Kinemage of the C-alpha trace (Angstrom):
@kinemage 1
@onewidth
@group {chain A} dominant
@subgroup {mainchain}
@vectorlist {calphas} color= white
{ca met a 1} P 0.074 0.579 -0.523
{ca trp a 2} L 2.721 2.402 1.041
{ca asn a 3} L 4.114 1.699 -2.066
{ca thr a 4} L 1.474 2.592 -4.200
{ca leu a 5} L 0.532 5.481 -2.693
{ca val a 6} L 4.771 6.913 -2.943
{ca asn a 7} L 4.604 6.079 -6.315
{ca gly a 8} L 0.966 8.716 -7.154
{ca met a 9} L 2.799 10.995 -5.362
{ca asn a 10} L 5.486 10.629 -7.489
{ca gln a 11} L 4.142 10.828 -10.807
{ca val a 12} L 1.882 14.241 -9.689
{ca cys a 13} L 4.780 15.741 -8.966
{ca lys a 14} L 7.107 14.589 -11.938
{ca asn a 15} L 3.556 15.571 -13.617
{ca thr a 16} L 2.492 18.870 -11.929
{ca phe a 17} L 6.508 20.367 -11.850
{ca ser a 18} L 8.185 19.006 -14.882
{ca glu a 19} L 10.088 20.712 -17.875
{ca arg a 20} L 6.774 21.087 -20.130
{ca glu a 21} L 9.096 20.747 -23.630
{ca gly a 22} L 10.909 17.815 -22.014
{ca val a 23} L 13.909 16.362 -20.694
{ca thr a 24} L 16.195 14.186 -23.550
{ca tyr a 25} L 18.438 11.655 -21.319
{ca lys a 26} L 21.323 10.663 -23.594
{ca tyr a 27} L 23.048 7.657 -22.137
{ca arg a 28} L 27.359 7.452 -22.548
{ca asp a 29} L 26.649 5.503 -25.166
{ca gly a 30} L 25.193 7.844 -28.094
{ca ser a 31} L 21.027 6.891 -26.788
{ca ser a 32} L 18.340 8.775 -25.640
{ca ile a 33} L 14.959 8.266 -24.535
{ca leu a 34} L 12.761 11.897 -23.109
{ca ile a 35} L 11.532 12.142 -20.347
{ca lys a 36} L 9.462 14.222 -17.127
{ca gly a 37} L 11.543 16.357 -14.533
{ca ile a 38} L 12.182 18.221 -12.881
{ca phe a 39} L 14.791 21.204 -13.133
{ca asp a 40} L 15.887 23.991 -10.240
{ca lys a 41} L 19.108 25.581 -12.504
{ca asn a 42} L 20.212 27.201 -9.062
{ca tyr a 43} L 19.637 24.812 -7.012
{ca leu a 44} L 20.952 24.843 -2.924
{ca ser a 45} L 21.613 21.993 -1.233
{ca val a 46} L 22.066 22.736 2.935
{ca asp a 47} L 23.530 20.200 5.798
{ca pro a 48} L 20.927 19.121 7.761
{ca asp a 49} L 23.335 19.622 10.809
{ca ser a 50} L 24.721 22.545 10.470
{ca gly a 51} L 21.975 24.313 8.275
{ca ala a 52} L 25.669 25.699 6.467
{ca thr a 53} L 25.527 25.996 2.770
{ca ile a 54} L 27.123 23.185 1.405
{ca ser a 55} L 27.483 23.066 -2.267
{ca ala a 56} L 26.234 26.656 -4.380
{ca asn a 57} L 23.717 27.119 -7.371
{ca thr a 58} L 24.326 23.972 -8.566
{ca pro a 59} L 21.539 23.013 -11.279
{ca val a 60} L 19.729 20.122 -10.962
{ca leu a 61} L 17.561 17.596 -12.001
{ca gly a 62} L 14.749 15.274 -10.108
{ca ile a 63} L 13.433 12.128 -11.849
{ca val a 64} L 11.508 9.118 -11.069
{ca gly a 65} L 13.827 6.298 -11.521
{ca ser a 66} L 11.455 3.579 -13.372
{ca asp a 67} L 11.645 6.770 -16.979
{ca leu a 68} L 14.834 5.763 -17.477
{ca ser a 69} L 16.297 2.032 -19.066
{ca arg a 70} L 18.698 1.430 -17.159
{ca ala a 71} L 20.676 3.114 -14.073
{ca pro a 72} L 22.134 6.945 -14.842
{ca gln a 73} L 25.081 7.005 -14.131
{ca glu a 74} L 28.205 9.591 -14.336
{ca gly a 75} L 28.676 11.649 -17.762
{ca asp a 76} L 25.382 10.291 -19.059
{ca gly a 77} L 24.321 13.943 -20.179
{ca val a 78} L 21.283 15.708 -20.619
{ca ile a 79} L 18.993 18.312 -22.851
{ca ile a 80} L 17.040 21.080 -21.307
{ca arg a 81} L 15.708 24.066 -22.193
{ca ser a 82} L 18.297 23.887 -24.905
{ca val a 83} L 21.363 23.392 -22.872
{ca glu a 84} L 23.255 20.629 -22.656
{ca tyr a 85} L 24.957 19.186 -18.920
{ca leu a 86} L 26.552 16.592 -17.935
{ca val a 87} L 25.713 14.191 -14.992
{ca met a 88} L 28.097 14.719 -12.441
{ca glu a 89} L 26.795 13.166 -8.776
{ca gln a 90} L 22.893 10.827 -8.752
{ca gln a 91} L 21.630 10.485 -5.887
{ca pro a 92} L 18.851 8.119 -5.611
{ca asp a 93} L 16.026 8.267 -2.404
{ca ser a 94} L 14.470 5.834 -1.051
{ca glu a 95} L 11.002 6.554 -2.479
{ca gly a 96} L 11.237 6.172 -6.703
{ca met a 97} L 13.583 9.500 -7.227
{ca ile a 98} L 16.782 10.510 -7.340
{ca lys a 99} L 18.156 13.489 -8.018
{ca leu a 100} L 20.705 13.848 -10.802
{ca val a 101} L 23.598 16.750 -10.244
{ca leu a 102} L 24.746 18.570 -13.532
{ca arg a 103} L 27.278 20.363 -14.708
{ca glu a 104} L 26.927 22.756 -17.594
{ca lys a 105} L 28.299 21.258 -20.571
{ca ser a 106} L 31.456 23.538 -21.718
């Protein structure tokens, strides 16, 4: 029951807050897939113990992990609003969402 509720919540959030044009996810092997994702160009990460900002102005993309055909990896890419980013880190939660920490591709 809990998993069903969480999956439903993830879908509602994805459908409500995702990028309108979608996100192109590019695997390192050259294949790609169009997915929905919640983009935050200036994400601030805060240490829960001290409250101090530990990273600033880092773009992140929140996705539902099951939307990808395989797990994301460092070095994969995403195209959001015609800007290409590289996946620097993935941070899965315990409820099926993954936060991808990005860096704009130069």
